[in-house]
Backbone bond lengths (Angstrom), bond angles and torsions (degrees), N, CA, C in turn:
res aa  C-N    CA-C-N  psi(-1)  N-CA   C-N-CA  omega(-1)  CA-C   N-CA-C  phi
1 X - - - 1.472 - - 1.527 110.79 -
2 X 1.348 115.29 -42.58 1.445 118.43 -179.63 1.528 110.86 -63.29
3 X 1.328 115.10 -41.67 1.459 117.96 179.44 1.521 110.53 -61.48
4 X 1.316 117.09 -36.33 1.459 120.39 179.62 1.525 110.87 -64.57
5 X 1.316 118.10 -45.62 1.466 121.83 179.24 1.522 110.16 -63.78
6 X 1.310 115.77 -44.95 1.465 121.93 -179.83 1.530 110.17 -58.21
7 X 1.330 116.41 -43.58 1.466 120.49 -178.92 1.525 111.82 -65.81
8 X 1.309 117.22 -37.86 1.464 120.77 -179.37 1.521 110.67 -60.51
9 X 1.337 116.91 -44.62 1.464 120.19 179.90 1.523 111.26 -60.56
10 X 1.328 116.30 -44.96 1.451 119.59 -176.77 1.518 112.50 -73.41
11 X 1.307 117.46 -36.87 1.459 119.67 177.41 1.523 111.04 -63.44
12 X 1.327 116.42 -41.37 1.461 119.74 178.55 1.531 110.86 -66.99
13 X 1.333 116.75 -41.06 1.465 120.45 177.72 1.522 110.78 -62.68
14 X 1.338 116.81 -40.25 1.463 120.34 178.40 1.524 111.28 -59.14
15 X 1.336 116.01 -45.95 1.465 119.97 -178.33 1.528 110.91 -63.58
16 X 1.307 117.38 -42.28 1.458 121.09 -179.57 1.529 111.20 -67.71
17 X 1.315 115.40 -37.18 1.463 118.25 179.27 1.527 110.81 -66.62
18 X 1.327 117.25 -40.02 1.460 120.19 177.15 1.528 110.97 -60.66
19 X 1.318 116.51 -28.76 1.463 122.20 178.87 1.529 111.96 -89.92
20 X 1.348 116.03 8.32 1.469 122.72 178.98 1.528 112.52 61.88
21 X 1.297 117.09 27.55 1.473 121.77 175.45 1.529 107.13 -99.00
22 X 1.332 114.72 69.72 1.450 121.03 -168.15 1.526 112.82 -68.01
23 X 1.318 117.36 -34.65 1.458 119.46 178.97 1.527 110.87 -65.12
24 X 1.323 117.13 -40.38 1.455 120.38 179.03 1.529 111.01 -70.69
25 X 1.334 116.83 -36.93 1.465 119.97 177.04 1.524 110.45 -60.68
26 X 1.322 116.46 -41.47 1.465 119.61 178.02 1.518 111.77 -60.60
27 X 1.318 117.38 -41.42 1.464 120.02 -179.71 1.522 111.78 -60.69
28 X 1.329 117.34 -36.77 1.463 119.85 177.36 1.522 111.35 -72.37
29 X 1.314 117.25 -36.85 1.464 119.43 178.90 1.519 111.96 -66.80
30 X 1.337 117.09 -35.83 1.458 119.72 178.43 1.525 111.26 -56.48
31 X 1.319 116.46 -33.17 1.463 120.29 -176.92 1.530 112.80 -71.71
32 X 1.327 116.97 -14.54 1.472 120.14 178.66 1.529 111.77 -90.65
33 X 1.323 117.52 2.04 1.456 121.71 -172.28 1.524 112.93 -53.93
34 X 1.293 119.19 -42.10 1.467 122.27 -173.11 1.525 111.66 -63.21
35 X 1.330 117.91 -24.91 1.463 121.07 -177.49 1.523 112.85 -95.43
36 X 1.319 118.57 -22.38 1.473 120.47 -170.49 1.526 112.39 -130.57
37 X 1.298 117.81 24.55 1.469 120.22 -173.72 1.528 113.02 -66.29
38 X 1.325 118.06 -17.10 1.462 120.75 178.74 1.523 112.86 -105.21
39 X 1.314 117.37 14.04 1.454 122.12 -179.40 1.524 109.45 -97.45
40 X 1.336 118.36 113.35 1.479 119.31 -178.40 1.522 112.87 -61.82
41 X 1.343 117.61 -29.99 1.464 119.59 179.06 1.530 111.29 -66.75
42 X 1.324 116.89 -30.70 1.469 120.52 176.63 1.527 110.14 -64.34
43 X 1.336 116.43 -47.17 1.461 119.88 -178.61 1.520 111.33 -70.30
44 X 1.326 117.01 -33.74 1.462 120.02 174.21 1.519 110.28 -60.74
45 X 1.320 116.35 -44.25 1.470 119.32 -179.61 1.520 110.85 -65.11
46 X 1.328 118.05 -41.47 1.470 119.99 176.10 1.526 110.67 -60.70
47 X 1.326 116.39 -42.11 1.457 119.74 -178.43 1.517 112.94 -64.30
48 X 1.334 116.34 -44.21 1.465 119.76 -178.33 1.529 110.35 -69.31
49 X 1.327 117.38 -40.84 1.463 119.43 177.09 1.526 111.06 -63.51
50 X 1.325 117.35 -39.48 1.471 120.19 177.15 1.518 110.59 -62.81
51 X 1.333 116.78 -39.93 1.460 120.54 176.61 1.526 110.39 -60.38
52 X 1.316 117.62 -38.69 1.464 120.75 179.43 1.531 111.61 -61.27
53 X 1.319 117.63 -29.11 1.467 120.37 -179.28 1.527 112.24 -64.62
54 X 1.323 116.85 -14.11 1.462 119.96 -179.09 1.526 112.35 -89.88
55 X 1.335 117.50 -1.65 1.458 121.71 -177.50 1.529 110.09 -72.22
56 X 1.333 116.65 115.07 1.467 120.70 -173.77 1.530 113.70 -62.34
57 X 1.362 119.31 -46.88 1.466 117.74 177.96 1.526 112.93 -59.85
58 X 1.332 116.80 -35.75 1.465 119.43 177.86 1.530 110.52 -65.26
59 X 1.324 116.77 -45.03 1.463 120.73 179.23 1.527 110.63 -59.81
60 X 1.333 116.49 -43.28 1.464 120.03 -179.47 1.528 110.57 -67.25
61 X 1.327 116.68 -39.91 1.453 120.03 179.27 1.514 112.79 -64.12
62 X 1.316 116.06 -32.14 1.469 121.29 178.49 1.531 111.80 -91.86
63 X 1.332 116.46 4.84 1.463 122.54 -178.49 1.531 110.94 56.95
64 X 1.337 114.55 44.08 1.461 120.78 -178.25 1.529 111.64 -121.90
65 X 1.348 116.63 15.13 1.453 119.83 -173.11 1.525 112.76 -63.83
66 X 1.321 118.25 -23.05 1.451 120.32 179.00 1.510 113.66 -95.68
67 X 1.334 117.52 6.95 1.461 120.42 -176.11 1.520 110.86 -87.55
68 X 1.317 115.69 177.54 1.461 121.62 178.85 1.530 111.88 -88.86
69 X 1.330 118.04 3.53 1.465 120.39 -172.21 1.517 112.64 -60.88
70 X 1.331 117.83 -42.23 1.464 120.01 -177.28 1.523 110.89 -62.94
71 X 1.349 117.22 -44.47 1.464 119.89 179.21 1.519 111.21 -63.46
72 X 1.318 116.88 -44.77 1.458 120.37 179.43 1.523 110.64 -66.20
73 X 1.333 116.80 -38.20 1.453 119.89 178.26 1.509 112.17 -60.55
74 X 1.334 116.98 -42.93 1.457 120.87 179.96 1.522 111.38 -63.18
75 X 1.328 116.79 -44.60 1.464 120.53 179.94 1.520 111.33 -67.36
76 X 1.329 116.65 -46.78 1.452 120.32 -175.83 1.524 112.14 -68.49
77 X 1.330 117.51 -35.68 1.458 120.18 -179.79 1.523 110.69 -57.27
78 X 1.310 117.25 -45.47 1.467 120.54 179.74 1.524 110.84 -63.00
79 X 1.322 117.42 -43.64 1.470 121.29 -178.33 1.525 111.06 -64.45
80 X 1.328 116.90 -47.83 1.461 120.50 -176.56 1.522 111.45 -67.19
81 X 1.336 117.29 -41.71 1.455 119.96 -179.21 1.518 111.40 -67.71
82 X 1.323 116.59 -35.75 1.459 119.78 176.87 1.530 110.44 -64.84
83 X 1.330 116.58 -37.33 1.473 120.53 177.57 1.535 110.16 -64.72
84 X 1.323 117.63 -43.94 1.466 120.88 178.26 1.524 110.77 -61.31
85 X 1.322 116.61 -41.42 1.463 120.50 -179.21 1.522 111.18 -65.55
86 X 1.326 117.09 -38.66 1.460 120.73 177.32 1.534 111.52 -64.39
87 X 1.330 116.31 -40.91 1.460 119.78 -177.05 1.523 112.45 -68.93
88 X 1.333 117.86 -32.45 1.468 121.04 178.62 1.524 109.67 -148.28
89 X 1.357 116.91 87.75 1.467 119.96 -178.67 1.527 113.44 -64.79
90 X 1.326 118.27 -12.30 1.464 119.97 -179.25 1.524 112.82 -78.07
91 X 1.338 118.32 -16.04 1.458 121.18 -179.93 1.531 109.75 -76.74
92 X 1.334 118.44 132.08 1.471 118.45 177.93 1.525 113.45 -78.66
93 X 1.341 118.22 -27.79 1.469 120.45 -170.38 1.529 114.54 -62.77
94 X 1.359 120.08 -45.48 1.479 117.04 -178.32 1.522 113.32 -59.66
95 X 1.336 116.67 -44.39 1.465 119.24 179.29 1.526 110.93 -65.99
96 X 1.341 116.62 -37.21 1.460 119.99 178.48 1.521 110.59 -60.78
97 X 1.328 117.06 -48.92 1.459 119.61 -176.22 1.524 112.29 -72.42
98 X 1.332 117.13 -29.28 1.467 118.53 173.53 1.526 109.57 -62.02
99 X 1.329 116.85 -42.27 1.465 119.99 177.39 1.523 110.80 -65.04
100 X 1.336 117.43 -38.71 1.461 120.40 179.30 1.526 110.52 -64.69
101 X 1.335 117.15 -39.56 1.466 121.26 176.14 1.521 109.86 -61.92
102 X 1.334 116.91 -43.97 1.461 119.54 179.45 1.526 111.02 -60.91
103 X 1.311 116.10 -40.94 1.468 119.95 -179.83 1.520 111.33 -70.27
104 X 1.320 117.68 -53.47 1.456 121.55 -171.97 1.527 112.86 -74.29
105 X 1.315 117.51 -41.37 1.461 120.42 -170.60 1.525 113.81 -102.59
106 X 1.331 117.16 -29.65 1.461 119.89 -174.55 1.528 112.74 -109.49
107 X 1.331 116.85 -7.76 1.461 119.74 178.91 1.510 114.22 70.08
108 X 1.331 117.74 20.48 1.469 121.44 -177.73 1.525 109.39 -93.37
109 X 1.312 116.38 70.50 1.462 121.66 -173.78 1.518 112.27 -62.23
110 X 1.330 118.30 -46.38 1.465 120.94 -175.93 1.519 110.96 -64.47
111 X 1.332 117.04 -40.16 1.460 119.94 177.87 1.522 110.95 -63.63
112 X 1.333 116.58 -40.01 1.463 120.33 178.06 1.521 110.54 -63.58
113 X 1.323 117.46 -44.23 1.463 120.88 -179.98 1.524 111.17 -61.06
114 X 1.321 116.97 -43.43 1.470 119.73 178.92 1.526 110.75 -60.51
115 X 1.330 116.23 -42.08 1.458 120.53 -179.56 1.530 110.87 -63.95
116 X 1.330 117.59 -43.66 1.463 120.75 -178.82 1.519 111.37 -69.04
117 X 1.325 118.56 -36.49 1.462 120.56 176.33 1.522 110.50 -62.54
118 X 1.324 116.63 -43.44 1.466 120.69 178.02 1.526 111.12 -63.17
119 X 1.340 116.58 -42.32 1.458 120.14 179.07 1.529 111.24 -64.05
120 X 1.325 117.18 -39.92 1.466 120.34 179.36 1.523 111.12 -61.98
121 X 1.317 117.11 -33.26 1.468 120.43 178.18 1.529 111.14 -77.39
122 X 1.332 117.10 -39.30 1.470 120.61 -176.94 1.520 112.09 -75.65
123 X 1.340 117.69 -28.40 1.465 122.06 -176.33 1.531 108.35 -126.80
124 X 1.325 117.05 75.83 1.474 120.09 -171.64 1.529 114.50 -66.11
125 X 1.324 117.87 -13.90 1.472 119.38 179.66 1.531 112.42 -102.19
126 X 1.328 117.81 1.07 1.468 121.76 -176.09 1.529 108.24 -96.26
127 X 1.331 119.98 121.13 1.472 121.00 -167.90 1.518 116.10 -81.98
128 X 1.334 118.52 -16.62 1.461 118.40 -163.51 1.527 114.49 -80.26
129 X 1.329 118.01 -25.27 1.468 118.47 177.52 1.527 111.23 -66.23
130 X 1.346 120.31 -51.04 1.469 117.78 175.95 1.525 113.25 -64.19
131 X 1.347 117.29 -31.09 1.467 119.65 177.39 1.522 110.74 -64.74
132 X 1.329 117.11 -40.62 1.467 120.18 178.84 1.522 111.19 -68.03
133 X 1.325 117.34 -40.42 1.468 120.55 175.97 1.528 110.23 -58.01
134 X 1.325 115.68 -44.80 1.466 119.41 -179.47 1.515 111.50 -63.75
135 X 1.326 117.42 -36.41 1.468 120.10 179.35 1.528 110.73 -60.10
136 X 1.331 116.70 -42.36 1.468 119.85 177.34 1.521 110.78 -67.92
137 X 1.310 116.77 -41.61 1.463 120.16 -177.47 1.524 112.05 -66.98
138 X 1.331 117.05 -32.37 1.465 119.64 176.49 1.523 111.20 -64.82
139 X 1.317 116.82 -36.94 1.465 120.83 178.64 1.522 109.70 -61.95
140 X 1.338 117.06 -32.53 1.459 121.45 -176.64 1.523 111.05 -108.52
141 X 1.351 116.11 32.95 1.466 120.04 -177.29 1.524 111.65 -59.12
142 X 1.337 116.22 -32.58 1.459 118.67 -177.28 1.531 111.59 -67.59
143 X 1.315 117.73 -15.13 1.462 121.06 177.68 1.534 111.63 -93.04
144 X 1.318 116.50 12.10 1.454 119.99 177.08 1.505 114.48 91.83
145 X 1.347 117.27 13.25 1.459 120.08 -176.88 1.523 113.09 -91.43
146 X 1.321 119.06 0.13 1.461 120.39 -177.09 1.527 111.58 -63.73
147 X 1.327 117.14 -37.31 1.458 118.97 179.73 1.521 111.09 -67.20
148 X 1.335 117.31 -37.43 1.464 119.81 174.86 1.524 110.30 -62.52
149 X 1.335 116.26 -44.04 1.459 120.44 179.11 1.524 110.67 -59.30
150 X 1.334 116.09 -42.63 1.467 120.98 179.64 1.530 110.53 -58.08
151 X 1.323 117.22 -46.41 1.471 119.61 -177.41 1.527 111.67 -70.84
152 X 1.332 117.49 -38.17 1.473 119.14 177.38 1.528 110.96 -65.54
153 X 1.313 117.15 -36.87 1.464 119.60 178.44 1.521 111.46 -69.05
154 X 1.310 117.79 -35.79 1.461 119.35 175.44 1.530 110.97 -64.38
155 X 1.336 116.61 -37.19 1.461 119.63 173.90 1.529 110.57 -60.53
156 X 1.332 115.83 -48.09 1.466 120.30 -177.75 1.526 111.14 -62.45
157 X 1.335 117.03 -41.04 1.465 121.12 -178.25 1.523 110.74 -67.38
158 X 1.325 117.71 -35.67 1.470 118.83 175.69 1.529 110.75 -60.87
159 X 1.328 116.25 -31.12 1.457 120.68 -178.67 1.525 112.70 -86.91
160 X 1.353 116.71 -27.31 1.465 120.49 -178.62 1.534 108.43 -143.34
161 X 1.329 118.13 73.13 1.465 120.38 -173.37 1.519 114.13 -69.58
162 X 1.336 118.33 -14.90 1.459 120.60 -177.01 1.522 113.53 -88.93
163 X 1.322 118.81 3.36 1.460 121.17 -178.42 1.528 111.29 -85.47
164 X 1.342 119.07 114.24 1.464 119.98 -178.40 1.520 113.55 -64.64
165 X 1.321 118.35 -36.04 1.462 119.91 -177.02 1.533 111.60 -66.91
166 X 1.324 117.20 -34.67 1.461 119.06 178.08 1.528 110.73 -62.93
167 X 1.334 117.21 -40.25 1.465 120.11 177.18 1.532 110.62 -66.64
168 X 1.345 116.26 -38.57 1.470 119.23 177.47 1.532 110.36 -62.62
169 X 1.329 116.88 -46.41 1.464 119.71 179.53 1.523 110.71 -62.03
170 X 1.344 116.61 -37.61 1.466 118.68 176.19 1.520 109.93 -62.23
171 X 1.334 117.92 -41.74 1.457 120.22 176.42 1.517 111.90 -58.20
172 X 1.334 117.16 -42.50 1.461 120.72 178.46 1.525 110.94 -63.22
173 X 1.336 116.79 -40.75 1.465 120.08 178.55 1.519 110.89 -65.62
174 X 1.322 117.06 -39.18 1.469 120.63 179.57 1.529 111.43 -67.42
175 X 1.326 117.30 -37.43 1.466 120.25 174.49 1.530 109.72 -60.41
176 X 1.328 116.23 -44.71 1.470 119.85 179.40 1.523 111.32 -63.73
177 X 1.336 116.46 -28.50 1.468 120.77 176.64 1.525 112.24 -86.83
178 X 1.355 116.73 3.97 1.462 123.89 -179.46 1.526 111.86 61.77
179 X 1.327 116.56 34.44 1.470 122.14 175.08 1.533 106.59 -106.85
180 X 1.323 116.23 80.98 1.461 120.99 -167.02 1.530 112.23 -72.53
181 X 1.310 118.63 -44.39 1.472 118.83 -178.36 1.530 111.61 -65.22
182 X 1.342 120.17 -44.86 1.468 119.02 173.27 1.533 112.49 -60.80
183 X 1.337 117.45 -32.69 1.462 120.12 177.05 1.518 110.53 -64.06
184 X 1.343 116.59 -42.72 1.467 119.80 177.34 1.537 110.48 -56.69
185 X 1.320 115.79 -44.47 1.468 119.76 -178.91 1.524 110.88 -65.07
186 X 1.332 117.29 -39.29 1.468 120.19 178.45 1.525 110.93 -63.60
187 X 1.340 117.24 -41.92 1.465 120.12 178.10 1.527 110.90 -66.40
188 X 1.346 116.99 -39.62 1.466 119.14 176.87 1.529 110.38 -61.72
189 X 1.320 115.99 -40.23 1.459 120.08 178.72 1.531 110.89 -64.73
190 X 1.324 116.78 -39.99 1.468 120.53 178.28 1.521 111.05 -58.45
191 X 1.327 116.27 -41.94 1.464 120.23 -176.54 1.518 113.06 -80.98
192 X 1.324 117.85 -13.90 1.465 120.28 -179.77 1.526 112.70 -95.91
193 X 1.342 117.53 -9.97 1.463 119.49 178.81 1.528 109.57 -65.38
194 X 1.325 118.39 135.96 1.463 120.16 175.85 1.522 109.99 -66.72
195 X 1.336 117.93 155.01 1.470 120.14 178.34 1.525 111.20 -58.03
196 X 1.317 115.46 136.89 1.458 120.07 179.33 1.518 110.17 -87.32
197 X 1.318 115.78 144.24 1.466 120.22 175.57 1.527 108.63 -70.84
198 X 1.317 115.70 131.99 1.464 119.79 -179.88 1.521 109.13 -89.53
199 X 1.329 117.38 118.32 1.464 120.17 -175.75 1.518 111.77 -70.20
200 X 1.335 114.51 163.68 1.455 120.53 -178.67 1.532 112.45 -86.58
201 X 1.330 117.48 -32.49 1.465 119.84 -176.35 1.520 110.65 -61.50
202 X 1.333 115.80 139.43 1.462 121.37 -173.96 1.518 112.39 -55.65
203 X 1.327 117.32 -51.86 1.452 120.92 -176.82 1.520 110.98 -63.70
204 X 1.341 116.91 -45.44 1.463 120.16 -178.40 1.521 111.30 -65.25
205 X 1.324 117.10 -35.88 1.464 119.51 -179.53 1.523 110.71 -68.32
206 X 1.307 118.05 -40.32 1.461 120.36 178.69 1.529 110.61 -67.77
207 X 1.336 117.36 -37.43 1.455 119.84 173.56 1.528 110.56 -59.35
208 X 1.343 115.78 -42.71 1.460 119.58 179.15 1.520 111.21 -62.61
209 X 1.331 117.23 -42.79 1.455 120.49 179.67 1.529 111.41 -63.04
210 X 1.329 116.06 -38.60 1.464 120.17 -176.82 1.528 112.52 -76.35
211 X 1.347 117.36 -36.25 1.455 119.25 -165.66 1.529 115.36 -123.31
212 X 1.331 119.20 -4.27 1.455 118.97 179.27 1.523 111.91 -103.03
213 X 1.314 118.66 -50.59 1.452 121.41 179.31 1.521 112.34 74.90
214 X 1.315 116.47 173.98 1.457 122.77 177.17 1.517 108.88 -122.30
215 X 1.320 116.42 158.01 1.458 120.29 -178.62 1.525 111.38 -59.57
216 X 1.331 116.83 -41.55 1.463 120.44 -178.29 1.527 110.73 -63.34
217 X 1.325 115.92 -44.59 1.472 119.06 -179.47 1.520 111.12 -65.04
218 X 1.332 117.05 -39.21 1.459 119.76 -178.79 1.526 111.25 -71.41
219 X 1.325 117.43 -37.05 1.463 119.81 174.97 1.521 110.72 -58.00
220 X 1.332 115.87 -42.68 1.463 120.26 179.45 1.525 111.19 -64.01
221 X 1.336 117.23 -42.57 1.464 120.59 -179.86 1.532 111.37 -65.26
222 X 1.325 116.27 -43.19 1.462 119.43 179.76 1.526 110.57 -63.45
223 X 1.343 116.07 -45.02 1.464 119.72 179.60 1.525 111.41 -63.10
224 X 1.309 117.11 -37.31 1.461 120.96 -175.68 1.525 112.21 -74.50
225 X 1.323 117.31 -40.72 1.466 119.47 -169.85 1.535 114.52 -109.34
226 X 1.325 118.02 -26.31 1.458 118.09 -168.20 1.523 115.25 -124.95
227 X 1.331 118.78 -15.09 1.469 119.57 -174.17 1.533 113.08 -56.31
228 X 1.338 121.27 -49.66 1.474 119.56 -178.84 1.522 112.99 -59.20
229 X 1.332 116.24 -39.98 1.460 120.19 -179.62 1.513 111.19 -66.82
230 X 1.334 117.46 -41.02 1.450 121.60 -175.89 1.532 111.59 -75.44
231 X 1.326 117.75 -21.59 1.458 120.30 -179.82 1.526 111.73 -78.04
232 X 1.335 116.84 -19.12 1.457 119.62 179.51 1.531 109.87 -73.25
233 X 1.304 115.72 147.22 1.467 119.90 177.42 1.526 110.35 -76.97
């Protein structure tokens, strides 16, 4: 009987999450607390969904931009992710998303970088920590960080060579390093990667949205920002 009740909560949350009704999905997940309070994946899912509540376009689309959801999402995301990390310190995702929350919501860039560097060392086969480091370094390419971004992206690509967005980001880093022909090859590789399967798990799906991209979206980015430069001899 308990398993039946537990399944109902999660099945309903899954359906709402697929419909991008993240606040409602959270309400259904809260009701499963008594059965899964010691499951780190449960707290990871609460943390990532809470982080989603801070997305401004989503809030505006749901006509919730004036609500308290974004503030509560930011606070709750840190609490839930910290709980997941305590329950299973071997998982890379809770620490990764805690660092992402610090960067995106709290402006704690240096703390996020330290966390991702540590994760990259502890989980040498996990691609997302070096990919996140490179994303920050690309933003600050004018301060000489483009070469760091290039090397972190090469690390990430060795771990996940089928990700089109990683190749695109490498192309952007190579352009910033004035390595135009290698940049062309990186962009070609980005557009030749087959579509990646989008996972169902909340954390994995958000990672895919942030770091994999789609061919159509990458074509648009290349055309918008890099096509004139790459067409020159």
